[in-house]
VMD Tcl script that draws the C-alpha trace (Angstrom):
set ca {
  {71.21 29.35 199.44}
  {70.32 31.59 196.11}
  {72.12 28.69 194.26}
  {70.52 26.11 195.47}
  {67.15 27.09 194.49}
  {68.63 28.15 191.31}
  {70.92 25.02 190.38}
  {67.99 22.75 191.59}
  {65.56 25.17 189.14}
  {68.32 25.09 186.25}
  {67.36 21.10 186.74}
  {64.04 20.57 186.79}
  {63.80 22.54 183.71}
  {66.27 19.86 182.00}
  {64.57 17.02 183.05}
  {61.26 18.36 182.18}
  {62.15 20.23 178.75}
  {63.59 16.00 177.82}
  {64.98 15.49 174.43}
  {63.94 18.38 171.80}
  {64.38 15.26 168.69}
  {61.70 13.42 169.89}
  {58.86 15.00 167.35}
  {61.18 13.98 164.55}
  {62.81 10.42 165.78}
  {63.92 7.74 163.05}
  {61.21 5.06 164.88}
  {58.75 7.53 164.24}
  {59.32 8.57 160.72}
  {58.01 5.92 157.86}
  {60.46 7.27 155.30}
  {62.70 7.22 157.70}
  {63.47 3.04 156.58}
  {62.86 3.52 152.54}
  {64.39 1.58 150.11}
  {65.93 2.17 146.89}
  {63.56 -0.49 144.71}
  {64.56 1.32 141.02}
  {67.34 2.36 139.85}
  {68.79 3.26 136.38}
  {71.17 5.59 135.22}
  {72.56 5.48 131.30}
  {74.87 7.93 130.42}
  {75.76 7.36 126.25}
  {78.48 8.88 124.64}
  {77.13 11.68 122.08}
  {75.38 13.20 125.89}
  {72.03 11.47 125.74}
  {71.62 10.06 129.58}
  {67.97 9.64 131.41}
  {67.75 8.49 134.71}
  {65.68 7.32 137.27}
  {64.64 5.52 140.85}
  {61.39 3.99 143.15}
  {61.23 4.13 146.46}
  {59.34 1.52 148.89}
  {58.17 4.56 150.15}
  {56.78 5.79 147.14}
  {59.28 8.40 145.89}
  {59.48 8.14 141.70}
  {61.57 10.42 139.31}
  {63.03 10.46 136.01}
  {64.86 12.33 133.63}
  {65.77 12.37 129.99}
  {68.30 14.99 128.44}
  {71.82 16.06 126.28}
  {73.57 17.82 127.95}
  {73.57 20.16 130.52}
  {71.26 22.03 127.93}
  {68.08 20.20 127.41}
  {66.58 18.05 130.16}
  {62.53 16.77 130.98}
  {60.88 14.48 133.83}
  {59.15 13.54 136.19}
  {58.68 13.23 139.51}
  {56.35 12.11 142.24}
  {55.61 11.50 145.82}
  {52.55 10.83 148.51}
  {52.92 14.09 150.20}
  {51.88 13.56 154.74}
  {48.04 14.70 153.80}
  {48.13 11.10 151.68}
  {47.51 12.94 148.32}
  {49.94 12.13 145.71}
  {51.60 14.97 144.15}
  {53.31 14.90 140.08}
  {55.21 17.11 138.45}
  {56.85 16.97 135.05}
  {59.01 19.25 134.01}
  {61.49 20.46 130.52}
  {64.25 22.91 131.30}
  {66.28 24.50 128.46}
  {66.87 28.00 127.10}
  {63.84 29.32 129.04}
  {64.40 27.78 131.99}
  {62.42 24.81 134.68}
  {58.88 24.58 133.21}
  {57.55 22.52 136.08}
  {53.53 21.52 135.38}
  {51.20 19.98 138.25}
  {47.66 19.53 138.90}
  {48.74 21.69 142.68}
  {51.45 23.94 141.25}
  {49.62 27.80 140.72}
  {49.99 28.47 137.09}
  {50.81 32.72 135.23}
  {47.37 34.83 135.23}
  {46.37 35.23 131.93}
  {47.81 37.85 129.27}
  {46.25 40.22 128.52}
  {44.93 40.66 125.70}
  {45.73 44.58 124.71}
  {49.87 42.88 125.88}
  {48.58 40.65 122.53}
  {47.15 43.64 119.92}
  {50.59 45.15 121.07}
  {52.66 42.46 119.87}
  {51.17 42.10 116.70}
  {51.31 45.44 116.24}
  {55.11 45.44 116.62}
  {54.84 42.15 114.47}
  {52.81 43.74 111.37}
  {55.80 46.60 111.56}
  {58.52 45.72 112.98}
  {60.95 48.60 113.86}
  {63.36 48.97 111.06}
  {66.24 50.97 113.67}
  {66.65 48.29 115.60}
  {69.45 46.01 114.36}
  {69.66 43.24 117.29}
  {64.97 43.11 116.96}
  {63.82 40.06 115.97}
  {61.07 38.90 114.19}
  {61.88 35.32 115.21}
  {61.95 35.51 118.87}
  {58.52 37.83 119.07}
  {57.13 34.91 116.98}
  {58.25 32.53 120.11}
  {57.36 35.22 122.87}
  {53.64 34.91 121.33}
  {53.38 30.91 120.93}
  {54.32 30.75 124.60}
  {52.25 33.46 125.64}
  {49.39 31.91 124.02}
  {50.08 28.63 125.60}
  {49.45 30.33 128.90}
}
mol new
graphics top color blue
foreach p $ca { graphics top sphere $p radius 0.5 }
foreach p [lrange $ca 0 end-1] q [lrange $ca 1 end] { graphics top cylinder $p $q radius 0.2 }
display resetview
């Protein structure tokens, strides 16, 4: 008798649970049938390249660059909240640097950091062979951009 009750309870629980993918089926997801409406991919002999695509549901992206060292591009899509999100980026020796109105921004660099770096620039260390004024200037320029 116990086996029968257990089997019946298991059967009822299984039927009541239903299919697990019901909340995210292809019929309910409008993006499931998106199609590519524009596509371009160009690779030149000198290593320069560019590519772009656009889909029927409003997703778009493009990028251009040289080899694997420098790239810049953008992508955009409409989020579930109906807002158009756009990201513009540069990828180079400083890494991936995205920009977009919806992305968080770093806090401003404190003034004392600039003062310290300017003091180092005015009095560079003479005993450090690997010290580079160019690198210090590049760091200062990058920090001032934010």
